[in-house]
Wavefront OBJ file of the C-alpha trace (Angstrom):
o trace
v 1.172 225.258 -0.776
v 0.572 228.840 0.351
v -3.146 228.190 0.886
v -2.311 225.234 3.106
v 0.116 227.331 5.155
v -2.481 230.081 5.534
v -5.008 227.536 6.756
v -2.743 226.055 9.458
v -1.356 229.443 10.548
v -3.147 229.551 13.921
v -2.010 230.373 17.447
v -3.780 227.356 18.933
v -1.987 224.876 16.672
v 1.348 226.501 17.537
v 0.611 226.407 21.249
v -0.308 222.716 21.033
v 2.915 221.971 19.156
v 4.856 224.028 21.703
v 3.349 222.110 24.628
v 3.265 218.555 23.260
v 6.575 218.353 21.372
v 8.859 218.980 24.395
v 6.921 216.430 26.449
v 7.396 213.809 23.730
v 11.047 214.725 23.282
v 11.638 214.612 27.054
v 10.010 211.175 27.220
v 12.227 209.956 24.369
v 15.263 211.440 26.155
v 14.421 209.573 29.357
v 13.828 206.330 27.440
v 17.047 206.636 25.435
v 19.329 207.235 28.403
v 17.443 204.872 30.762
v 16.763 207.522 33.388
v 13.619 205.923 34.822
v 15.560 204.273 37.650
v 17.181 207.558 38.631
v 13.832 209.329 38.497
v 12.163 206.706 40.690
v 14.970 206.595 43.238
v 15.476 210.385 43.207
v 19.195 209.867 42.613
v 19.483 213.120 40.702
v 19.694 216.607 42.079
v 16.478 218.379 41.160
v 18.263 221.624 40.412
v 20.732 220.225 37.920
v 19.319 217.155 36.197
v 15.728 218.310 35.888
v 16.589 221.765 34.564
v 18.960 220.317 31.975
v 16.351 217.790 30.890
v 13.739 220.544 30.516
v 16.077 222.709 28.467
v 17.024 219.793 26.211
v 13.358 219.059 25.619
v 12.780 222.628 24.341
v 15.319 222.274 21.495
v 12.792 220.776 19.023
v 10.477 223.730 19.682
v 13.228 226.137 18.724
v 13.836 224.191 15.496
v 10.134 224.340 14.622
v 10.079 228.021 15.559
v 12.855 228.699 13.064
v 11.160 226.686 10.300
v 7.778 228.339 10.820
v 9.406 231.763 10.969
v 11.165 231.138 7.655
v 7.885 229.976 6.069
v 6.237 233.281 7.120
v 3.647 231.588 9.302
v 3.828 234.213 12.014
v 0.915 233.109 14.183
v 2.119 229.512 14.195
v 5.665 230.508 15.165
v 4.389 232.802 17.933
v 2.194 229.978 19.232
v 5.172 227.607 19.386
v 7.135 230.219 21.314
v 4.251 230.770 23.751
v 3.845 227.005 24.180
v 7.508 226.554 25.061
v 7.461 229.209 27.810
v 6.184 226.873 30.579
v 9.133 224.534 29.980
v 11.631 227.383 29.925
v 10.177 228.922 33.096
v 10.188 225.525 34.825
v 13.842 225.028 33.879
v 14.727 228.434 35.290
v 12.686 227.816 38.449
v 14.458 224.508 39.173
v 17.876 226.160 39.053
v 16.977 228.736 41.711
l 1 2 3 4 5 6 7 8 9 10 11 12 13 14 15 16 17 18 19 20 21 22 23 24 25 26 27 28 29 30 31 32 33 34 35 36 37 38 39 40 41 42 43 44 45 46 47 48 49 50 51 52 53 54 55 56 57 58 59 60 61 62 63 64 65 66 67 68 69 70 71 72 73 74 75 76 77 78 79 80 81 82 83 84 85 86 87 88 89 90 91 92 93 94 95 96
C-alpha cells in the first residue's frame, strides 16, 4: 500500500483532482437543484448565488485534502490545495 501511495504522490495529480472535482461537484449541484433555468434566465444575483455555488463545490476538495494529509501524501495534498485556489478566488471575487 505504501509503495502505491508513494507512486501517486505527485503535485500534478493533486492539481488535476483539485481542478476537476469541484467542477464535477458543481455540475451535480446544479443538476440536483434544477438551477439550469435560473442560470439561463440570469434570475440569480451573481454576487450571492454564484459565490455560494463556488464555495459549495470546493467542499469535496477539502475532504480529499484532509484524507491525503492523513495518509502522509504531502505532494498530493498540496496539489489539491493549489488546484482549489482558482475556485476560492473566484468565489471571493464574485462577492466584491
